[in-house]
BAGUGU-155060 format. One record per residue: x, y, z of N, C-alpha, C in turn. Coordinates in steps of 0.05 Angstrom, whole numbers, padded with zeros to 5 digits, always signed. Layout:
REM BAGUGU-155060
XYZXYZXYZ...
END
This chain:
REM BAGUGU-155060
-00473-00187+00338-00486-00171+00317-00464-00156+00302-00465-00158+00275-00445-00146+00258-00449-00115+00258-00427-00101+00261-00429-00072+00261-00436-00061+00234-00453-00040+00234-00460-00027+00209-00435-00011+00199-00432-00010+00172-00410+00007+00161-00414+00036+00170-00392+00050+00174-00393+00078+00183-00382+00096+00161-00396+00117+00155-00388+00137+00135-00386+00164+00148-00363+00176+00147-00359+00203+00159-00362+00224+00137-00375+00246+00144-00379+00269+00126-00362+00292+00137-00342+00300+00121-00324+00321+00130-00322+00343+00109-00311+00365+00118-00307+00388+00100-00304+00413+00117-00297+00435+00104-00294+00461+00118-00322+00471+00126-00323+00491+00143-00350+00501+00152-00367+00512+00129-00393+00507+00131-00413+00520+00114-00413+00511+00085-00404+00486+00080-00405+00475+00053-00431+00459+00049-00446+00454+00071-00472+00440+00068-00471+00412+00078-00453+00405+00096-00451+00378+00107-00477+00370+00121-00486+00387+00139-00510+00380+00155-00535+00379+00137-00536+00396+00117-00558+00395+00098-00558+00368+00083-00534+00359+00076-00531+00333+00063-00540+00311+00082-00532+00312+00107-00540+00292+00127-00571+00291+00129-00583+00315+00131-00612+00316+00133-00626+00303+00109-00613+00307+00085-00623+00295+00061-00622+00265+00063-00600+00254+00074-00597+00225+00076-00616+00213+00096-00619+00227+00119-00636+00217+00141-00665+00220+00134-00671+00240+00118-00699+00244+00110-00715+00263+00128-00701+00276+00147-00715+00295+00164-00694+00314+00175-00703+00336+00187-00685+00357+00197-00673+00348+00224-00650+00335+00222-00637+00324+00246-00615+00343+00255-00596+00349+00238-00574+00366+00245-00583+00395+00243-00572+00412+00260-00578+00441+00258-00565+00452+00234-00581+00467+00218-00571+00479+00193-00572+00509+00196-00550+00523+00192-00549+00552+00193-00525+00561+00177-00525+00586+00169-00503+00596+00153-00480+00606+00170-00481+00601+00196-00459+00609+00214-00438+00587+00215-00413+00593+00208-00392+00571+00209-00390+00559+00237-00387+00533+00238-00382+00520+00264-00407+00513+00279-00431+00513+00265-00456+00507+00279-00455+00478+00289-00447+00459+00272-00444+00431+00281-00417+00428+00294-00417+00425+00320-00391+00425+00334-00381+00398+00342-00399+00380+00348-00392+00353+00356-00396+00334+00332-00387+00309+00335-00394+00289+00315-00420+00276+00323-00438+00274+00305-00465+00265+00310-00471+00241+00292-00482+00220+00303-00486+00195+00289-00516+00192+00281-00520+00183+00256-00547+00177+00246-00547+00151+00231-00569+00136+00233-00572+00112+00217-00586+00119+00191-00575+00108+00169-00585+00114+00142-00589+00087+00128-00610+00087+00110-00614+00063+00094-00616+00072+00065-00601+00057+00047-00602+00063+00019-00602+00037+00004-00624+00033-00012-00627+00008-00027-00624-00017-00010-00638-00016+00013-00638-00038+00032-00611-00044+00045-00594-00024+00043-00567-00026+00056-00566-00005+00079-00561-00015+00103-00560+00003+00126-00531+00010+00134-00527+00036+00140-00501+00044+00149-00505+00068+00168-00483+00075+00181-00483+00098+00200-00468+00121+00189-00480+00145+00190-00467+00169+00180-00458+00186+00204-00434+00197+00203-00424+00215+00224-00423+00243+00212-00439+00261+00223-00438+00289+00215-00417+00302+00233-00399+00317+00221-00377+00330+00237-00378+00360+00234-00364+00373+00253-00360+00402+00251-00342+00409+00228-00344+00433+00218-00328+00442+00196-00298+00444+00204-00281+00431+00188-00252+00431+00194-00239+00457+00184-00224+00470+00201-00207+00492+00193-00178+00486+00203-00162+00472+00187-00135+00464+00196-00119+00489+00204-00105+00487+00226-00088+00509+00235-00101+00531+00250-00128+00530+00253-00142+00550+00268-00136+00546+00298-00128+00568+00312-00120+00565+00340-00142+00572+00359-00166+00576+00350-00189+00580+00367-00196+00554+00381-00201+00554+00407-00205+00530+00423-00228+00513+00411-00250+00526+00406-00273+00511+00395-00267+00499+00368-00254+00515+00350-00247+00505+00324-00227+00482+00325-00208+00483+00344-00190+00461+00348-00204+00436+00356-00224+00439+00374-00240+00417+00383-00256+00405+00360-00267+00422+00343-00281+00413+00319-00263+00396+00301-00239+00406+00298-00219+00392+00282-00213+00364+00294-00210+00363+00320-00204+00338+00334-00228+00319+00330-00252+00329+00333-00276+00312+00330-00277+00300+00301-00271+00317+00281-00272+00307+00254-00250+00286+00249-00227+00290+00261-00205+00271+00258-00213+00244+00271-00225+00245+00294-00234+00220+00307-00255+00206+00290-00273+00222+00278-00294+00211+00260-00281+00196+00237-00260+00208+00225-00247+00195+00203-00233+00169+00212-00222+00169+00236-00209+00145+00246-00230+00123+00250-00254+00130+00258-00275+00110+00263-00287+00100+00237-00288+00117+00216-00303+00111+00192-00290+00090+00174-00307+00076+00159-00298+00058+00139-00294+00073+00112-00310+00094+00108-00308+00110+00084-00313+00140+00091-00303+00158+00074-00305+00186+00080-00318+00201+00056-00337+00218+00062-00348+00236+00042-00336+00264+00047-00321+00274+00028-00309+00300+00031-00327+00320+00015-00340+00337+00030-00359+00356+00018-00345+00383+00013-00347+00393-00012-00337+00419-00019-00359+00436-00031-00354+00462-00034-00373+00481-00044-00368+00487-00073-00386+00479-00091-00383+00483-00119-00384+00512-00128-00397+00529-00112-00398+00557-00119-00372+00571-00112-00361+00565-00088-00336+00577-00080-00312+00567-00095-00314+00543-00106-00291+00531-00119-00270+00521-00099-00247+00513-00109-00227+00501-00091-00214+00524-00075-00213+00520-00048-00201+00539-00030-00177+00527-00017-00159+00544-00006-00136+00534+00008-00143+00515+00031-00165+00521+00044-00174+00503+00066-00181+00475+00055-00195+00475+00032-00202+00449+00019-00176+00433+00013-00156+00447+00003-00131+00434-00003-00117+00422+00022-00118+00438+00043-00107+00428+00068-00121+00403+00078-00148+00404+00077-00164+00381+00086-00159+00357+00068-00157+00361+00042-00151+00339+00024-00124+00326+00031-00104+00342+00038-00078+00331+00046-00081+00313+00071-00097+00322+00089-00101+00307+00114-00116+00281+00108-00137+00282+00091-00153+00259+00086-00137+00237+00070-00120+00246+00053-00104+00226+00038-00086+00209+00056-00079+00220+00079-00062+00205+00098-00079+00185+00114-00105+00185+00111-00122+00167+00127-00123+00139+00115-00116+00136+00090-00117+00110+00076-00145+00099+00075-00165+00116+00078-00193+00108+00076-00204+00116+00048-00223+00100+00037-00236+00108+00012-00249+00136+00015-00243+00154-00003-00253+00182-00002-00271+00187-00026-00295+00199-00021-00314+00206-00042-00317+00236-00041-00311+00249-00063-00312+00278-00065-00339+00288-00075-00354+00301-00057-00381+00311-00064-00380+00341-00068-00384+00350-00092-00384+00379-00098-00413+00389-00095-00418+00402-00073-00445+00410-00066-00453+00437-00078-00479+00443-00077-00490+00468-00087-00489+00471-00117-00488+00448-00131-00491+00447-00160-00520+00442-00166-00535+00463-00169-00564+00461-00170-00576+00459-00198-00560+00461-00218-00570+00459-00246-00549+00447-00264-00557+00436-00287-00539+00424-00306-00519+00445-00316-00527+00470-00317-00509+00491-00327-00485+00495-00309-00487+00485-00284-00465+00490-00265-00446+00466-00264-00451+00445-00280-00435+00420-00278-00405+00426-00284-00400+00446-00302-00373+00452-00309-00356+00462-00285-00371+00470-00263-00356+00481-00239-00340+00459-00226-00346+00434-00230-00333+00413-00215-00305+00406-00224-00298+00414-00249-00273+00405-00260-00249+00414-00244-00251+00438-00232-00228+00448-00216-00221+00430-00192-00241+00414-00183-00237+00398-00159-00220+00373-00163-00214+00367-00189-00195+00345-00194-00168+00351-00182-00162+00377-00179-00136+00385-00168-00132+00375-00139-00153+00368-00125-00151+00359-00097-00140+00331-00096-00141+00317-00118-00129+00290-00120-00139+00271-00098-00166+00271-00094-00178+00252-00075-00199+00235-00089-00199+00234-00116-00219+00219-00130-00235+00237-00149-00253+00224-00163-00269+00238-00182-00291+00254-00169-00294+00280-00175-00315+00297-00162-00343+00288-00172-00361+00288-00153-00389+00281-00160-00406+00305-00153-00420+00316-00172-00437+00340-00168-00463+00333-00154-00469+00347-00132-00494+00342-00118-00507+00368-00109-00533+00367-00103-00547+00389-00090-00560+00378-00065-00547+00382-00042-00558+00372-00017-00585+00385-00010-00588+00410-00018-00612+00425-00011-00636+00414-00026-00632+00408-00052-00655+00400-00069-00655+00370-00074-00634+00356-00066-00633+00327-00069-00629+00319-00098-00621+00338-00115-00617+00332-00143-00588+00327-00149-00581+00325-00175-00553+00320-00182-00547+00290-00177-00522+00285-00168-00513+00258-00165-00515+00247-00137-00534+00255-00121-00537+00245-00094-00540+00214-00095-00558+00205-00112-00563+00176-00115-00538+00162-00125-00525+00174-00145-00500+00161-00156-00479+00159-00134-00476+00180-00118-00457+00181-00096-00462+00158-00076-00488+00155-00069-00495+00134-00049-00491+00106-00061-00497+00104-00087-00492+00078-00101-00463+00070-00099-00445+00089-00104-00416+00084-00103-00407+00076-00075-00417+00092-00056-00408+00087-00028-00417+00060-00018-00442+00052-00025-00453+00028-00013-00450+00003-00030-00435+00005-00052-00435-00017-00071-00424-00043-00058-00407-00041-00038-00397-00065-00025-00409-00070+00002-00430-00054+00009-00445-00059+00034-00464-00082+00030-00469-00097+00051-00487-00119+00050-00516-00110+00050-00533-00124+00036-00562-00119+00037-00572-00130+00063-00585-00113+00079-00593-00122+00106-00622-00132+00105-00624-00158+00102-00651-00171+00101-00660-00180+00128-00641-00184+00147-00649-00194+00173-00633-00180+00195-00630-00153+00193-00616-00138+00213-00632-00138+00239-00620-00147+00260-00633-00147+00286-00619-00127+00304-00632-00106+00311-00620-00086+00329-00619-00096+00358-00596-00093+00370-00594-00101+00398-00610-00082+00415-00625-00092+00434-00641-00075+00451-00624-00056+00467-00632-00031+00467-00616-00011+00481-00634+00008+00497-00626+00015+00521-00640+00034+00538-00631+00062+00529-00650+00079+00521-00644+00106+00512-00643+00125+00536-00619+00136+00540-00614+00153+00564-00607+00181+00554-00624+00200+00561-00619+00228+00554-00605+00242+00577-00583+00256+00572-00569+00272+00593-00578+00301+00590-00593+00311+00609-00605+00337+00607-00598+00355+00631-00602+00380+00627-00597+00399+00649-00592+00427+00638-00585+00445+00656-00579+00472+00648-00551+00473+00635-00545+00495+00620-00518+00498+00609-00497+00497+00631-00474+00485+00625-00451+00484+00643-00455+00468+00668-00475+00450+00669-00479+00433+00692-00459+00409+00691-00447+00405+00668-00427+00383+00665-00437+00360+00649-00458+00364+00633-00469+00341+00618-00449+00328+00599-00436+00345+00583-00417+00334+00563-00393+00321+00577-00384+00332+00599-00362+00320+00614-00370+00292+00624-00395+00289+00632-00405+00263+00641-00404+00243+00618-00414+00252+00595-00415+00234+00571-00387+00225+00564-00368+00244+00563-00340+00237+00556-00328+00218+00577-00334+00223+00602-00323+00206+00623-00335+00178+00621-00360+00175+00615-00373+00149+00613-00363+00134+00589-00358+00148+00567-00350+00135+00542-00320+00130+00542-00306+00144+00559-00277+00141+00560-00262+00153+00537-00274+00173+00524-00262+00186+00501-00273+00215+00500-00259+00231+00484-00268+00259+00481-00290+00259+00460-00313+00249+00467-00335+00245+00449-00350+00271+00443-00353+00288+00462-00368+00313+00460-00350+00336+00468-00351+00358+00453-00334+00381+00460-00341+00392+00487-00321+00395+00504-00325+00406+00531-00312+00433+00532-00327+00453+00541-00317+00480+00543-00332+00495+00564-00320+00516+00575-00334+00532+00595-00351+00554+00581-00352+00553+00554-00370+00572+00540-00398+00561+00541-00416+00576+00552-00444+00567+00554-00456+00561+00527-00469+00538+00525-00482+00530+00500-00464+00517+00480-00442+00504+00489-00424+00491+00470-00437+00469+00455-00453+00452+00469-00467+00431+00455-00493+00442+00443-00494+00442+00417-00517+00455+00403-00536+00434+00392-00528+00409+00392-00545+00389+00380-00548+00366+00400-00567+00348+00396-00570+00325+00412-00553+00302+00399-00535+00291+00414-00514+00273+00403-00518+00246+00415-00521+00226+00398-00525+00198+00407-00499+00182+00406-00495+00167+00427-00471+00149+00429-00481+00122+00440-00473+00101+00427-00479+00074+00437-00458+00065+00456-00466+00052+00478-00447+00044+00499-00457+00018+00512-00439+00000+00517-00446-00025+00530-00434-00026+00558-00451-00031+00578-00441-00034+00605-00455-00058+00618-00439-00076+00628-00449-00101+00641-00469-00115+00623-00462-00118+00597-00478-00132+00577-00504-00119+00571-00508-00094+00578-00532-00079+00571-00524-00056+00553-00538-00054+00530-00532-00033+00511-00548-00008+00519-00534+00015+00517-00547+00041+00522-00542+00059+00498-00562+00076+00493-00558+00098+00474-00558+00123+00491-00535+00136+00493-00532+00160+00510-00535+00185+00493-00554+00202+00500-00560+00226+00485-00552+00250+00501-00531+00264+00491-00523+00289+00504-00538+00311+00491-00550+00329+00506-00567+00349+00495-00557+00377+00501-00567+00396+00486-00561+00424+00492-00572+00432+00519-00558+00450+00533-00567+00460+00559-00593+00475+00555-00613+00470+00572-00639+00482+00570-00640+00507+00588-00641+00530+00575-00643+00555+00590-00672+00566+00589-00676+00586+00606-00703+00599+00606-00709+00610+00579-00735+00610+00571-00743+00619+00545-00734+00648+00540-00735+00665+00561-00728+00693+00558-00699+00697+00551-00682+00676+00557-00653+00678+00552-00645+00663+00527-00664+00651+00513-00657+00636+00489-00660+00653+00464-00638+00656+00449-00639+00671+00425-00653+00655+00403-00669+00669+00387-00684+00655+00366-00664+00645+00345-00669+00622+00334-00652+00611+00313-00638+00586+00322-00611+00586+00321-00596+00562+00326-00602+00552+00354-00600+00569+00374-00603+00560+00402-00631+00551+00407-00651+00564+00396-00679+00556+00400-00683+00528+00389-00672+00523+00365-00675+00496+00354-00660+00475+00371-00637+00483+00382-00622+00465+00399-00638+00458+00424-00651+00477+00436-00667+00472+00460-00691+00455+00452-00703+00461+00429-00726+00444+00420-00717+00415+00416-00693+00411+00405-00683+00384+00401-00678+00371+00428-00668+00386+00448-00663+00375+00474-00689+00365+00487-00710+00381+00484-00736+00374+00495-00747+00350+00479-00743+00350+00453-00751+00327+00437-00737+00301+00445-00711+00304+00452-00696+00281+00461-00707+00269+00487-00717+00287+00504-00730+00277+00529-00754+00261+00522-00769+00270+00503-00794+00255+00495-00787+00228+00482-00764+00226+00470-00756+00201+00456-00741+00181+00474-00732+00190+00497-00715+00173+00514-00732+00154+00531-00719+00135+00545-00732+00119+00565-00728+00130+00593-00703+00138+00598-00696+00150+00624-00679+00175+00619-00685+00196+00634-00670+00221+00632-00652+00224+00657-00627+00230+00653-00609+00237+00675-00608+00267+00677-00621+00278+00698-00622+00306+00703-00596+00314+00718-00579+00329+00705-00553+00337+00717-00556+00364+00730-00550+00365+00756-00552+00390+00772-00525+00397+00783-00517+00422+00780-00492+00432+00790-00492+00434+00820-00477+00418+00834-00477+00418+00864-00469+00444+00875-00450+00458+00862-00439+00483+00873-00460+00505+00873-00480+00502+00855-00502+00522+00855-00525+00512+00872-00531+00486+00870-00555+00475+00883-00552+00474+00913-00527+00475+00923-00523+00474+00952-00537+00498+00966-00541+00520+00950-00554+00543+00961-00583+00545+00953-00593+00525+00938-00621+00525+00930-00623+00514+00901-00644+00499+00896-00649+00488+00870-00661+00510+00852-00650+00513+00828-00659+00535+00811-00686+00528+00799-00701+00550+00792-00727+00546+00780-00725+00531+00754-00703+00535+00739-00700+00522+00714-00695+00492+00717-00680+00484+00738-00678+00455+00744-00705+00443+00750-00721+00457+00765-00748+00447+00771-00764+00445+00746-00761+00465+00728-00776+00464+00703-00768+00440+00686-00742+00435+00684-00733+00412+00668-00744+00386+00680-00743+00384+00706-00754+00361+00720-00784+00357+00713-00798+00379+00712-00827+00378+00705-00831+00369+00676-00813+00378+00658-00815+00369+00630-00811+00339+00628-00792+00329+00643-00787+00300+00642-00811+00284+00653-00822+00294+00676-00844+00281+00688-00869+00282+00670-00874+00305+00659-00898+00308+00641-00895+00291+00616-00870+00287+00608-00866+00269+00584-00869+00240+00591-00872+00234+00617-00876+00206+00626-00851+00189+00625-00828+00201+00630-00803+00187+00628-00791+00181+00655-00775+00159+00656-00760+00153+00681-00739+00175+00685-00730+00177+00710-00711+00198+00717-00692+00190+00739-00667+00199+00736-00647+00197+00757-00635+00225+00759-00632+00235+00783-00620+00261+00787-00590+00257+00795-00572+00269+00779-00544+00267+00784-00534+00294+00794-00525+00295+00819-00514+00319+00831-00485+00319+00824-00477+00335+00803-00450+00335+00793-00433+00356+00807-00406+00353+00805-00386+00370+00817-00387+00368+00848-00395+00344+00857-00396+00339+00886-00368+00342+00899-00348+00337+00883-00320+00340+00893-00313+00368+00901-00328+00388+00890-00322+00416+00896-00336+00427+00921-00353+00410+00933-00366+00418+00957-00347+00415+00980-00340+00437+00993-00320+00437+01014-00333+00431+01041-00316+00422+01060-00325+00417+01087-00348+00397+01088-00346+00376+01072-00367+00356+01072-00365+00339+01098-00387+00334+01110-00389+00318+01135-00406+00294+01130-00408+00277+01150-00423+00252+01147-00453+00257+01140-00463+00281+01149-00491+00286+01144-00496+00306+01122-00475+00312+01106-00479+00332+01084-00499+00322+01064-00496+00296+01056-00515+00285+01036-00543+00285+01047-00547+00278+01073-00574+00278+01084-00586+00306+01084-00570+00326+01090-00580+00353+01090-00588+00362+01061-00571+00353+01042-00577+00360+01014-00603+00345+01005-00606+00320+01014-00630+00305+01007-00655+00319+01017-00654+00329+01042-00676+00343+01054-00682+00369+01039-00661+00383+01030-00665+00407+01014-00679+00401+00988-00671+00379+00975-00684+00371+00950-00713+00364+00956-00718+00350+00978-00745+00341+00984-00763+00365+00990-00752+00385+01003-00768+00409+01009-00773+00426+00984-00754+00428+00967-00756+00446+00944-00769+00432+00920-00766+00406+00917-00779+00392+00895-00793+00367+00906-00813+00371+00922-00826+00348+00935-00839+00328+00916-00846+00338+00892-00859+00320+00873-00839+00300+00861-00814+00303+00868-00793+00284+00858-00783+00266+00880-00798+00262+00901-00789+00246+00924-00783+00217+00915-00796+00208+00894-00792+00180+00885-00768+00176+00866-00754+00198+00861-00732+00198+00842-00705+00192+00856-00690+00172+00847-00663+00166+00860-00644+00189+00853-00627+00195+00873-00606+00216+00870-00579+00204+00874-00560+00212+00857-00532+00203+00860-00514+00227+00860-00493+00225+00875-00474+00248+00879-00448+00240+00865-00442+00255+00843-00420+00246+00826-00401+00269+00820-00379+00262+00806-00360+00282+00795-00351+00272+00769-00357+00286+00747-00348+00279+00721-00317+00281+00719-00306+00300+00734-00277+00305+00733-00261+00282+00747-00270+00275+00771-00255+00254+00786-00266+00226+00781-00288+00224+00766-00302+00199+00760-00315+00187+00785-00319+00202+00806-00331+00193+00830-00360+00183+00825-00365+00157+00831-00391+00144+00829-00403+00145+00801-00388+00149+00781-00399+00150+00754-00413+00124+00746-00401+00101+00753-00413+00076+00746-00440+00072+00759-00445+00086+00780-00472+00085+00793-00494+00095+00775-00486+00111+00755-00506+00121+00737-00520+00098+00723-00505+00080+00712-00517+00058+00697-00532+00039+00715-00523+00035+00739-00537+00018+00759-00565+00030+00764-00565+00056+00770-00591+00070+00776-00609+00071+00752-00597+00078+00728-00613+00080+00704-00626+00053+00698-00611+00031+00701-00622+00005+00695-00644-00002+00715-00640+00005+00740-00661+00000+00760-00687+00015+00754-00683+00041+00746-00707+00057+00739-00721+00046+00715-00705+00037+00695-00717+00027+00671-00734+00002+00677-00724-00015+00695-00740-00039+00702-00766-00031+00715-00766-00009+00731-00791+00001+00743-00809+00013+00722-00796+00026+00702-00810+00040+00681-00827+00020+00664-00817-00004+00661-00831-00024+00644-00845-00045+00661-00846-00041+00688-00858-00061+00705-00888-00064+00701-00897-00089+00702-00926-00095+00700-00934-00112+00724-00956-00105+00736-00966-00120+00759-00991-00135+00752-00996-00157+00766-01019-00173+00759-01045-00159+00767-01066-00164+00752-01092-00150+00758-01102-00158+00785-01099-00183+00793-01110-00191+00819-01096-00177+00842-01069-00175+00841-01054-00162+00862-01060-00132+00862-01063-00120+00838-01069-00092+00836-01096-00086+00850-01116-00101+00844-01142-00096+00856-01142-00100+00886-01126-00119+00896-01123-00124+00924-01111-00099+00938-01090-00087+00926-01077-00064+00937-01096-00040+00937-01109-00035+00914-01127-00012+00912-01151-00015+00931-01162-00039+00933-01185-00043+00952-01177-00039+00981-01153-00049+00988-01143-00045+01016-01138-00015+01021-01127-00001+01002-01123+00028+01005-01149+00042+01009-01169+00034+00993-01196+00046+00995-01209+00041+01022-01206+00016+01031-01218+00009+01057-01204+00023+01080-01178+00027+01078-01162+00039+01099-01169+00069+01101-01173+00082+01078-01179+00110+01078-01199+00117+01056-01225+00113+01062-01245+00118+01041-01246+00148+01034-01252+00155+01009-01254+00183+01001-01278+00196+01015-01276+00222+01018-01298+00237+01030-01322+00238+01011-01345+00240+01023-01370+00243+01007-01372+00271+00996-01382+00274+00972-01386+00300+00960-01416+00301+00951-01430+00319+00965-01459+00322+00959-01473+00295+00962-01467+00282+00985-01479+00256+00992-01472+00234+00973-01451+00238+00957-01442+00216+00939-01412+00210+00945-01405+00185+00944-01378+00177+00950-01367+00162+00925-01341+00167+00920-01328+00152+00898-01327+00122+00904-01334+00107+00884-01332+00078+00886-01312+00068+00864-01293+00051+00873-01275+00040+00853-01282+00010+00850-01293+00005+00827-01304-00022+00822-01284-00042+00811-01264-00031+00797-01245-00049+00784-01220-00033+00776-01197-00046+00777-01172-00032+00769-01156-00051+00751-01142-00039+00732-01125-00055+00714-01102-00037+00705-01080-00050+00698-01057-00036+00687-01060-00036+00656-01062-00012+00645-01067-00009+00617-01041-00008+00600-01019+00001+00612-00995+00004+00597-00971+00006+00615-00947+00004+00603-00922+00009+00616-00909+00033+00602-00886+00041+00611-00870+00063+00599-00885+00089+00596-00895+00101+00617-00893+00093+00645-00917+00075+00654-00915+00063+00678-00938+00047+00688-00963+00064+00688-00984+00054+00675-01009+00069+00672-01032+00051+00681-01049+00062+00699-01070+00046+00710-01097+00059+00704-01117+00042+00700-01144+00052+00695-01162+00042+00718-01176+00061+00730-01195+00054+00751-01223+00058+00741-01239+00037+00743-01267+00039+00735-01283+00049+00759-01295+00072+00757-01309+00085+00780-01337+00092+00773-01352+00099+00794-01380+00107+00790-01383+00135+00779-01365+00153+00786-01366+00181+00777-01338+00193+00777-01328+00200+00754-01301+00211+00752-01297+00236+00768-01318+00252+00771-01316+00278+00784-01312+00275+00814-01316+00251+00825-01314+00247+00854-01285+00241+00862-01267+00237+00843-01239+00232+00850-01224+00259+00851-01216+00268+00874-01202+00293+00877-01172+00288+00876-01157+00309+00870-01128+00306+00866-01114+00294+00890-01122+00303+00914-01108+00293+00938-01112+00263+00942-01136+00253+00934-01141+00224+00937-01126+00209+00915-01124+00221+00892-01109+00209+00870-01079+00205+00878-01068+00226+00891-01041+00225+00901-01038+00203+00923-01059+00200+00939-01059+00180+00960-01058+00152+00947-01073+00148+00926-01073+00121+00913-01046+00116+00899-01035+00137+00887-01009+00134+00875-00988+00126+00895-00988+00139+00918-00969+00132+00940-00973+00103+00949-00997+00094+00951-01002+00066+00959-00992+00047+00938-00995+00054+00912-00984+00037+00891-00953+00036+00893-00941+00059+00899-00912+00059+00902-00903+00043+00926-00918+00045+00948-00911+00029+00972-00912-00001+00966-00931-00008+00949-00935-00037+00944-00916-00047+00922-00912-00031+00901-00898-00041+00878-00871-00027+00871-00865-00006+00886-00839+00008+00881-00843+00031+00862-00839+00025+00836-00840+00046+00815-00821+00069+00821-00797+00061+00831-00776+00081+00837-00767+00095+00811-00767+00121+00810-00756+00136+00788-00774+00139+00764-00798+00128+00765-00816+00130+00742-00842+00143+00750-00854+00159+00733-00881+00170+00738-00901+00147+00739-00923+00152+00752-00945+00133+00752-00970+00148+00742-00983+00137+00722-01007+00150+00711-01032+00136+00721-01051+00151+00730-01077+00140+00738-01099+00154+00722-01114+00139+00707-01137+00150+00692-01162+00136+00700-01185+00148+00694-01211+00138+00703-01229+00131+00680-01245+00110+00684-01267+00104+00666-01292+00102+00682-01312+00117+00673-01337+00118+00688-01354+00094+00680-01365+00081+00701-01383+00059+00697-01406+00061+00717-01429+00057+00708-01452+00059+00726-01451+00038+00748-01457+00047+00773-01457+00028+00795-01485+00018+00801-01504+00024+00782-01531+00015+00786-01533-00014+00776-01548-00030+00790-01552-00058+00782-01580-00061+00771
END
């Protein structure tokens, strides 16, 4: 499959890069705020213009020479994006005019030997067109006036120029990919895992809580299987989430869970060894309620001292006692730093995905349900007993079953759990929720 052209969007902080990306994508994807450095990692989006498809990379604001660790990482991310890209959109602020930082960035971009398109943003009216003339001094091409916020000005002209040599995609076939969301509390090691899996500094890693503010997609191929890896912001308790940027980041993380196929719940072994946090349990519940497959990754296992042959077994029992509703979820013990068992992630995720999309035959399903019923009939309630007349699988992702019964009210939660366990015994469904719903049908003849 031919790779889509890649266009990187770069510029200093707060010139409107993410607003421009949201305009291209057609929805609020990147976090937009007037705080410099909000977009910290490089984030990939698919865009279509005049039947031409390409990938846009949104980058953090470049501040050349800044010695702050995070800002240096943003600069590195933007530089990597430029190296990856086929073309570059250099966004500047038409209201501020040419700044020394713009000049420094222009000098860096000219060394890339990539086609550069200069977008002068925040030109919201024809009266402001004269503001763009100063930007010729950057010597990176003819300035094009745009308004990312309102979509006016030369946005269309800019896209026409950028895509003029792109192919019209009449028969683009996307390669099937398993969508894997990396989720967990802040500082559990999610971004370190992503970087280790991809083999590059793909996501900024820092010990500052909340470094990853957006959900970041990366495509990755392992053993001929394509994956879309989504690194998400750490999910903290609501009481500890500041309104604004962080709240939107957490909302995006939760949204990423709803959009994925399988979620990798990353738990910090150094903290979990003394007990699973309520927040980890809450995140697990969010994944389960969303009906997604799950693998639990116990990260930083290399930091657990005095490990013995039964340390894992003891930890497994602790997990089972504290989160018994996740007994069907596979657990792996890894280290993002030493790369211990990292490849097991893809093995387990692929196994869980196969269970997530599994479909069983109606005949075999009814045989299992009928045998379970005969082995342990439900109790009578007010002289009435639940009857299961027929069972069928209604859907996958997750496996969903419909039982046709005489009276829905006669199925109690404990018996529903019993039936779910019997389905798991018979068919596996490792790592995936199982849904059971009822349809009432009269048992009178």
